[in-house]
Each structure stands twice: as structure tokens, then as C-alpha cells.
N, C-alpha and C positions, 0 to 999 in steps of 0.2 A: 620447603625450600626457603631459606632466609632471604628477606628483602634487603635492599641497600639501605643505608642509614637515611632515615627520613629527613627530608629537607626542612629547614626552618623558614617558614614563610616570612617575607618582609613586604606586607601589603603596601607600605608607603612608596617603595620603589616602583611597584606596579602602577600605583595611582599617579606618580610623578613622571612616568615614562612619556616622552613626547612622541606623538604619533601623527605623521602627516600622510598625505595621499601616496607618498613614495616609500612607505614603511616596508613593503615587500620588495619593491624595486631595488632598494638599497641592499637587500640581501642577495638578490639576483645578480646585480652589477653595481658594486659600491661606488665606482667612479663614473657612473653614467653622466652625471651633471657636468663633468669637466671635459667630456669628449666632444670633438668637433661636430659630429653628426647630430648630436643632441642640440648643441648651440645654434646650429643652422635650422631655423624653423621649417623651411620647406622640406628639408630632409628628415625632420623629426618623426613623422608618422611611419616612414619606412624603417627608420632606425628602431623604433619601438616594436614594430612587427617582426623585424629580423631577429632581434634579441629576445623576443617573447616577454617583454617587460610588462608587469601588471601593476596598475595604479588603482588605489582604492577610490571607488566612486564616493560622492558625498554621503550617501546613506550608509555605505559600508563603514566609512570612517565614524559616523554617528553611532553605529552599532557597537564598535569597539570602545568608544568613549563612554557609552551607556554602561558597559560592563565595568569600566574603571570607576564610574560614579557609584555603582552598586557595591563594589569592594570598599569604597570609601564609607559607605553606609553600613559596613559590617557584614555584608552578605557573602556567602561562599557558593551559592547556587544561582544559576542564571538560565534564562530561556529566551532564545531568539525565534520569533515567529516571522518567517520570511517567505515570500512567494517563490514558487518554482521559477528558476531562471534568473534569480537575483544574485547568484554567485556566493552561495553559502561556503563553498570550499575555500574561496579567497578570504572570506571573513574568518573561517576556522584557522587558516594559516596565520592570519594576523594575530589572532588570540593566542595561538600556540607560541609564536615568536615572543609575544608580550610576556607570557608566563616564564618561558625558558630564559629569555634575555634578562628579565628582572630578578631571576633567582628564586621565583616562587614555585618553580617546578623543575625537577631534573629529568622527568620522563612523563610522557603524555600517552594516554590510551584513547584511540579513536574507534568507537564502536559503530558498526553498520549492521543492517539486518538481512543483507543478501550477499551471497558469495561474489557476484559480479561487481559489487560496489567496492570490494577490497582493492582490486587492481586499479579501479578508477581513482580511489582516494589516494593510494600510494603514488600513482602517476602525478596527481595534482600537487601533492606535498613535495615530491622530488623536484618538480618543475619550479616550485615557488621557494623552497627552503633548503635545498640540498647543499648550498654553499656553506651553510652554518650548522645544519642538523641532519642526522641520518634517519631515514624512514624505513621500516621493515614491516612486512606482513608476518604475523606471528606463526602461521602454519608453515611458512617457507623458511623460517629461522627459529625453530623450536629450541635449539641448543644455545644460540647466542643472541636472542632478542634483547638481552640487557645492554648490548652495545649501542642500541638505537635510542635516540631521544623520543622518537614518535613510533608507536606500535599500533598497527591497524589490524583489526580482526572482526569477525562476525561474533555476535553474542553466542550463537550456537556452538562455535568452536570451544568457547570457555565453559559452557554449560555441560558439554558432553562428559559424562562420568565425573561430574563435579570438578573438572580440571582447574577451575579458577581457585578452588580452595586447596587443592592438593599441590599445585605448582606455583602459586603466587602468594605473596604476602600482601596484607591490606595496604601496606605503605609502598608498594612497587610503583604506583602511579600517583602523582600529585595533582594531576588534572585529568578528568575523564570527560570526553566529549561524545555525546550520543547523537548520531545523525538520524533524522526522522524519528525523534525521541519517543513519541508515544507508541511506536512499533518496536524499536530496538530495545526498549526497557519494559515492554508489556509482559504480563503473566510471570512465568518463572524467571525471565531474564532480569526482572527487577532485583533479584538476589545478587546477580553479578554486579550490577550498578552500585548497589548499596554496600557491597563487600569492601570496595576500595575507599580509603580515607582521602579526603582532600577536596579540592574544588570540583564542581560539576557544571557542565554546560550542555544544555539540550538545544537541538536545532529542529524545527518543524516547519513544514509548509502548509499545515492544516490549521486554518484560523479557528479559534474557539467559537466565534460567532456563527461559523458555517454549520454548526451542529444544532442550532436552535429550532429549525423549521420543521418540526413534526410533533405529534401528540406525545407528551411525556406523562399523561395522566395516570397511566398504569406502570408502576415500577417493575412489573414482571414482563413487560412487553418483550417480544422476540425481535423487534425491529433492529436490524444491524446498525442503524444510525444511533440507536439508543446505547448499544454496547460500546460503540466507538466514542460516543459523547462522554460516557463514564470514564473510558480509558484516557481521553484527552484531559478531562477535568483532573483526574488523578495525576497526570503528567504535570499539569500546572502546579499542583500541590507539591509534587516531588521536587520541583525546581524552585521552591520557595515563593511561588506566585499564588498565594491563597486567595487573593482578590481577583484572580484570573487575568491579571495584567502582566504580560511578558516583560522581560527586561528591555526588549526592543522589538518593535513591530514594523514591518514594511510589506504592504499588501500588493496584490496584483494591480489594483487601481492606482496605488501610489506609483508603481513602476510605469504604468501606462501614461499617467499624468505627467511624469517627469521625463518621458521619452525613452525609457530604457527597455520597456516591454511592449508587447502587442496584444490587444484583446481579440478574441475570436469572433467570427461571424458564425452564429449558431444556427444550424439548419434543422428544422423540425421535419423529419421525413418518415413518420411512422406509417406503416401499411395498414390495411384493414385487419389483417391477421394479428399484427403486433398490437393494434388498438384493442382488439378483443382480448388478447392475452393480458393486456394491462388493465382491462375493465374489472369492476368488482365481481362480476359473474364469471369472468374468464372466457376462454374459447370453449364453447360447449359442443360436444360431439355426441350424436345419437348413434346407438349401435344395438345390435341384437346379440345376446350371449348364447352359450351352447344350449340352453334350455328353451330358447325361442323367446325369452323375455326381453322387452325393450328396456334399455338402460341409457343413462347419460353420464358422461365424464367431462369435467371442467378442467381445463389446463390454464396455468398462469405463466407469467413471463419467466419465472425461474426455471420452467421445464423446457424452454426453447432449446433445441439441439441437445436435450438430455432425454426427455420422454416424448417430446413433441417435435416432429421433423417436418419440414416443408421446403423441398428443393426449390419450388417456385419463389418462395419468399427470399431465399438466399440469392437467387438470380435477379430478383427485383432490387434487392439491396445493392448489388454490384452494378447493375445497369444504371440505377439512379445516381449512384456515387460518381461513376465515370462521366455521365452526362452533365453533372453539375459541379464537378471538382474545379478548383482553381488551377489555371495553367501556368507552366513555367514562363516567366516573362522574356526569356531569351530564346528557347527552342520551341516554345508553343506546345510541348508535351504536357501530359497530365503532371501536375506538380508532385514532388515527392510526398508520399503519403504513408501513414501507419494505420492499419485496421486492427481493431481489438475484437477478437472472437471469443466464443463461449469456451471452447476446448480445442485440443490439438486436432481432433478429427474435423471439427468445424473449420479450423484454420486451413486445413488441407483442401476441404471442399471449396472454400472461398477463393483460395489461390488458383485453383483449377478453373473456376468460373471466370475470374478476372482475365486469365490468360486466353480463354476461349473468346471472350468479348474483344480483347486487344488484338487477337489474330484477325478478327473480322474488321475492326476499325483501322488497323495499321498493318495490312498484309505484308508478311515477310520481314517486318521491322524488329520484332522482339523475339520471335521464335520461342515462345513460352517462357521468356525471361522478364515479362512485364511485371509479374507478381511472384513473390516467393513466400513460403512458409518459414517463419523464424520462431521456432519453439524448441523446448529442451530435447525433444526426440530427434531433431535434425542435427546431423554431424556438423560441427563447426558453426553452430548457430550463433555463438558469441562473436565469432569472427565476422559473421554476416552483419551484425549490428555495427561493428567498427567500420567495415567496408562501406556500409550504407552512409555513414557519417562522412567518410573520406571520399565519397562519390566514385567508388570503383567496384560496386557489388555486381558481379557477373559481367563486368565490362564498363566502359565509360564512353562518352562522346558518341552516343548512338545516332543522334540526329545531325549534330554539327561537330566536325572534327576538332574545332578549336574550343569547344565548350565542354569542359570536363565535369559533366554531371552523370550520376549513376545511370547505367542502363536499366536496372530494376527501378520501377517507379512506385511500387506498392509492396510494403512488408506487412504480412499478416501474422499477428502474434496473439498470445494470450496474456502473458504478464512480463515478458522479458524486456520490453522497451518502455517501461513505465518509470519507476523511480530512478532518478539520476541519469537517464539517457539524454545525451546532448546532441542534437542535430538541427542546427539553426535554420537550414533551408527547407524544413518541412512546411508544406502549404495546406495539407489536408489531413484531418484525423477522422476516423470513422468508428462510431460506437455501434458495432453490429451485435451487441449483447447488452442485457440489462446489467447495471452496476449497483451494488448495494453498500459499498464502503465509501464514505466521504473522502478518505485519504486517497483511495484508488482513483476516484473521480477527479480530484484536484491534481494528482500527479499526471494522469492521462491528459487532462486539459492543458496542463503546463508544458507538454511536449512541443507546442507550437508557438509559445509566447516570445521566443528569442528573435531579435532583429537580424537581418541579413542583407548583404548587398550581392546580388547575383553576378555582378560584373567581376567579382573576385575569381570566378571559375572560367571566365571568358578570356581567351588569349588571342584576340583578333581585334585590333583597334577600329577597323572599318565597321565591323558588326556592332561594336560597342556604341558607336555614334547613333545607330538606328534603334537602340533599346530605349524606349520612352520611359518606362517605369522600372528601373533596376532594383529598387529597394523594396524589401518585403514590408508591406504596410498592414497586412491582415492575414489570417488563415481561416479555413473553414472547419467547423466541428459538426459533423453529420450525426444527428441523434435519432436513431430509429426506434428507441425504446423509452422516450420521454424521461431520460435520466436527469435532464436539467430541471424538469418539473418535480421529480422525485426529491431532489435536494433543495430546491428553491421555491416550492409551491407554484405560484403562477409565474411562469418564466416568459419573458418577452422575447420570443424567437425573432431573430433578424430576418429569417427567410423561411417561408412555409411552402413545401412542395406538395402539390396535390397529386397523389398516385392513383392509377386506374383502379376502380372498384370491381372486385370479382363477384361472381355469383356462386351460391352454394350449389354443389352438385347433389346427386341422389345419394342417400346413405341407407338404402333399403336392401342392399345385398345384390341388386341387379347391376348388370354391366361388369366392368373389370374391377377386380379387387373386392375385398370385403369391408373396407373401411370407408369413412367419409372422404369425398373428393371435392375440391374446390376447382371449378373450371370456368371457362368463359372470360377470365381476366388474364393476368400475367402469370399466375402461379397455381399449382395443384398441390393439395394436401394429401400426402400418401398415408392414409390411415391404417393400412394393413400392418406395417411394421410396428406402429404404435400399439395396435390392439394385441399383438403377440406379446409385447412387453408387459402390458397391463395384466393379462390373464396368467402369465407364467409365474405363479407363486406357489410352486409345489413344495410341500414340506415332507421330507422323508424321515426315516428313523434317526439319521444323524442329527437332525435338528433338535432332538430331545436330550442329547447328551451334554447337559450344562454342568460342567465340573472343571476342576483345576487343570486337568490335562487338556481340556478344550482350549483354555486360555493360553497354555504353554505351547500348544501346537500352532495357534495363531501367531504367537510371538516368534516362534522358530521360522515360520513362513515369511514373516515380515523381515527378519534379519537376513534371511537368505536371498531376498529379492534385492538385487543391486540397484534397480531404479529407485526403490523406496529408500534404501540405506543412503544412497548418494543425495537424494532430495532432502532427507532429514538432516544430514550433515551440513547441507547448504542452507538449511532453514526455509526451504520452499514448501511451507505447510499447505498452502492452497493446492499445490500440485499433488502433494502426498495424499491429502484427504480426498481429492477428486479421484485419484488413481484407485485408492482402496475402495471407495464407493462404487466405482465402475467395474473394476477388474477383479476384486476379491470378494466383496459381499454378495451373498445370495447366489453363490455358484453351487452346482450339485455336488461337487467333491466334498465340501465340508459344511456348507450352509452357514458360513460365518455371517453374523450381522451384529449391529451395535447393541441391541437389546440383550442378546445372548452373552456377549462379552461383558456387559455390565453385571449381569447375574453371576457370571463366573468369577468376576473380580470381588464380589461380595462386599461392596462398600455401601455405606448408608446414604448415599446420594447419587445423583445421576452424573456419571462420568462422561466427558466428551471424548470423541475419537482421538483428538489431539493428545489429551492426557494419557490415554491408553498407550498410544504410540511413544510418547515421551518416557513412560515407564519401561516399555519394551526395549528402547534404545539407551536406557541408562541416564536420561536427562533429568529424571527425578528418581529418588531412591525408593519411594513408595507412594501409594495413594493416601492423601490426607483425608481424615474423616470430616464429616460435616462440622463437628464441634471444633476441630482444629482450625478449619477455615473461618468459623465464626470468631474464634479467639484472635486470629490474625487481623481480621477486619476491625475488631474492637480495639486492638492494640493501636492500629492506625488512628482510630477515632480519638483515643486517649492522648496520643502524641499530638494531634491537632488541637484539641480543645482543653486539655490539661485540667480536668475537674479539680476544684480546690478543696473539696470535702472528701477526705479519704474514706470516711465511714459510709459514703453514699456510692462508692465504686461498685459494690456488689449489686445493689439495686439497679444502677444504671446499666451494668452488664446484662443482668437478667432481662431487662426491658429491650436492650439492643438485640440480644439473641432471639428473643421471642418475636419481635417485630420483623426481623430479617428472615426468620425461618418458618414462620407459621402464617398461612393465608388467613385463617380465622382471626387471629390477633390483629393483623393488618386491617382487615375489614372493620373490626370493632373500633379501632383507633381512628381510622379515616372517616367513618360514618358517625363517630362520637356516640356510639351505643355503649357507654361505659358500664351500664347496669348489667350487661351480658358478662362482664368479667367476674361477677359474683359467683357464677357457677362454672367458670372456665377452669379446667384442671391444669392447664399449662401456665397461665399467667393470671393471677387473681386480682381482685380489687385492692387487696392489701399490698400486693406487689407493686401495683400502679401508684398507689399513694406514697410508697417509699421512694419513688423517683423524684428528685428535685424538680420543681415546676418548669424551670427553663429547658430541661432536657426532654420534657414530654413532647414538645414540638420540634426541638432541634434534631433529635435522633431520627424521626421519620424523614425530615428534609435531607439530612446527611445521607441516609441510606438511599433515597431516591437519586441523589446526585452521584454518589461514589461507589455504591455497592451493587454488583450484579447478583440478583436473587436467583437466577437460574442455577447457579452452582450449588444451592442448598436443596434443590428439589430431589425428593427420594425416587 
């Protein structure tokens, strides 16, 4: 499909554009400054609220001005690193207006990485810019999206069947904005981002410095923080920030210091069981197998509510949370809270436990509406999140008729209420699961940082006079799995809760059940269910049929599964992978598992489950070979470092590929055992000497920082 005629940029007009704090307000209501209600200062706050006028805060103004300076310096790629809650949508709207108004763009593409963020972005841009510019979501206007100046879409929508290449021209968008950039342009999505010519702006809430606090000594580490660190570094490079300095930065601490955001009170509330799960040894269970032999099994935090189940631990989590949660300053109820669970099943368990406790604490008050599960399996879950923000989830004004706060006090979710979810009156967050992604941790922590005045929901002046502290000054973050320590080494917890210590029960097969039991404290570990899952690894004749038909049958079953197909379309990869691992792999019908699928695919490297699913759903045309991936990584290296001696390119490439793909070569180079190269069949002493000296150290450092080596493992 042919694109519209490419706009001719005029950077000077963009640089010279005058931007004040009312830059967006002038679009919303051009005559606001001449209206009587604005001129009358006592009436002004109500006038602003009634007309929903938005004025740029000082740091938001500085962000846009920093972009103008970058354009003046000749740059066409920009990165804003801004804490959750600092109003990235408002800044994006100001940048969009700047480009469209100055004639440096005729159409803007706004990329998000999750389906629910499409509606949120459109709503924001309509509210801020609709007087001058039209905003559309691509999937809702596939036939006439060209009429809009602002097009919002998920990366997945454009990737599906290579839609971005078939239906769009590289010149269709003169400005591409990537929200939560290192996720929305990660992996294969990078191709979409690079396809369109023009200016590029990335927005991220994940500070680069946040990813330094762990051992990077091994470039092959499987630590998820290492993978995300590389992804983030690559993002900085993509947006022209090779020195790892963004175009503009505004941190959570900046926001707190200037009075725009709130820091959490972090509560260390790990139990004895979670402490053992977190330990180097893990939670060790003694058991007797079918032959009468004594065995031990160690469980780590990743296996909580997956292979390791403890009802008592969940009960203790909920009890501890309710007893220590911040209360609503008006009604005295448990403050509005979000709990983050391991899985949908775990969320259902926690919601039930919360409701049982609430029924005992507040008889007849909530009738099992104290806590609700808000996950993708729940009908209208997305509407639940909106109603919770609007204070009418399953009812309102449960304690005081004049106080419009949600009847539901606790939403239990897995991942729906993280990125982009805005609910200013949240007072408590609960991490009832271990978290391994820095971005997830920062986004979850950021759900509570917004300020709020609780009197906005109170419609009784007499009661208002009695509320002593109506403003939100803090929120609590309950950490049951030492997540803060995981990301920040020795974390200074604001509050440490001492939980009752259990005693270990008998595990010799006497008494009830066959598994280990923890009794005498608050919780009991039900080992019987666990043991059945450990021992159930039957391999039947189906498990030996590793061929192309096996892979095709798996692909057919994935495409026929509506849950999986919808989640893939929405880009909910965590949900898809969790579902396949739980509900599809290692079942007696076919005995699908990742190893068999890798063998069936017959690729010379270790495929990830996500890659396999991307191929099945047409997001990638084929699996790339190890050498193709190495060539791509080397091309990025050349683009960054531009070797000046063309005759040395071959030697540099051979060194790059050998170091990235061969453990033995890496060991020789890192330990400086260069004499071992004399007998090495892959990369010899002669090959090494052909590499220009400056690249001998540069390439290993580059690969450690920017290249994930797991993709080359056979």
C-alpha cells in the first residue's frame, strides 16, 4: 500500500516553537485565559477541574525543551527516562503537538506493548488533543486509519503476519513513540520500530542504574536481571544514547523531593517458609520413594504456588497484610489495596482467604466482596480495574453513605494492574510472589506513588471537619519474598514484621498424609500434592515420536486454543507461556514438552518457547539459524563502532562470532590462556593475531553488555 507523500522536516520551526506550561491547555480550551472564571483566582481551581485543563509541570516542560535542544544538536532519536506517575502521557501529548504543529510530522505512531494500554492511550490523547488532532486505534479503524494524525497500536498487531510490511509504507509515520520502550521494541518488535523512517521517541520508567546491582561476571548467566539489563542497554543505544544518558531523566526521588510523588513504606514480612525458599539451600523436604529409599527435594522461591504449595503460608500472608495495612483516613476501612499473586489459581485462593478473614473481622459488612480476583480469566476483569479506580467496584459507600469509596478493598491480580494502571487512592500493595523482572518491580511499586486527597470523595461537610489527615502521605509495600533485596542488595526496610515461627512436623509417613507437614505454628505444608507432581513423569511411546508431524500437531493445537490465540494477539506472553507450561506440556495425550519441540524444529540452537509460538502464529516467518543471529549481532556492532579498516572486517567478524558462540574460546580469552589457541580448531592463534589490537578487548566487553549468549546455545 503506498504511503502518503513524505513530509519535509523543518527542524528550525520545531526548535523555535514557544512552549509554556499551558501548551496543552491552549489546545483544550484556546480562550481559557480570557474567561471570567479563570481570572477570578478563588474560582480558578474549580474552573480547571471542571474543564479538565492540563498544565505542564516544570519537569514536564523541561523534558519537551530537552527534546528541542536535542533536535538543535542534530539528533532524531530521543529517550525520556521518567518514573511511574510522572505523567508520561501528558508529555507525549506535548511532543506530538510540537511535531504536528511545527510541520515536522503529518502522522504519529504511538506503540504500546499491551492491549489494555491502547484504550488508555487513546483516551488520554482524545482528552488532551482532540480539538486539533484525531486519534484512532489501528485495529478499530483498519480501513481509514490514515484520516487520523495519531495512530495507537500494540506492536503485536503490526507484527502479526508481517502486517507492518504488507500494509504500511516506511514513510507513513514521521514520528514513532514507543511507550515503555525496552519492552515494546524488544526482540522481534525491533523490526517494526526500525521499519518506519523519521523521528523516534522512547519512554521508559526503568532507570538504567537500577540494573547494576548483581553479579555480571558471567556473560552466560540466566539471571533475568542480566537479560533485562542487556535489553535496556540496547534500548539506550537504539535511541541514540550510547553513553547511557537519556535525553531527559526524572526519577522517583526527584518526584518525591519536589512534592509530586510519594515514597513507599516498605514492609519486610517474609515467613519462615519463604525465608527457606529464598535461601541458598532452598526449602528441603525429606521423603521416602516407592522403593523405600530416603530422598531429599529442595524447592526455591520460583516454585511457590507452582510445585510448592502451602495453604498456611497464604493464610499467614493475608492475615499479616490485613493486620498491618494502612487504613482509609475517612472511613477507617482497610485502605484500597492491590495484591500481586503468582498465578490465576493463586489469585483465586488469596481472594477467598481475604474474604473469609473480612467476614470474621467485619461481620455482614462485605458479604464476600472485600476482595476480588482481577485476572484475564474473570469476565469483565478490565471493567473491574476501571470501576476500582472510579470507586464503584461491586458497590460504593459501604461504611459511610456520603463517602464514595469502593466497596471492594482488595484487588488480587497477576499482571493486569501493573503497567499504566492509575488509581491514586491506593494505600497498600502486596508482593505475594517473587518478582524477577526489574521493570515489573518498578511498575508494581509505582502503583502507589501518586498523591491523593481523600476529601474529594466525601460529600458531607460535617464529617470533613473531623478528618485530621485527608492527604495521602505514604503507602505500604508488603514484601513477602525479599524482592527489594533482590534488586537492591541490602535494602533498608522501613518496617520489619516478626512472624510466628513454625515447627517441622514428622515426615516419616506416620500420621495423616504421605508428605512433610509443618505444624504448631500458623501454617501447614501439604506435601502430598507436591509429591504426586514430583513423581509423575511417565514417558509413554508417544514421547518418542519426534518428527515434523509432532511439531505440526502442536502448532494446530495452539492455534485452535482460543485462550492462547487471544493472549498472543494481545501480546500477553507471560500469560501464554505460563498457560502452555501448566496446561499443555507433559500431559498424557501427546507428551509435548520444550525439548521435544526443539528437536522437531531441527534448528542448530536452543529455541525458546516464545520463538516457537511466534513461528506457529505467523509473527516470524521462520527460525533463524545460529549463524544468522550472529550476523545480525555483528551488524549492530559494526553500526556502532564503524571499523575504519575494511580489510580487518573478516578477522573482526570471526573473532566476534567465535567469542559469542563458543564457551572454550571465551574461557581462553577471559583467562588469557592464549597459547591454547595454537591447537584450537575453531579459532587459532593466527586468527587472533589478525584482529586489530583495540578490538581484542572491545569485543568481549561489547558482547557482555549487549549480546545474550543463551540464544546461541545448541
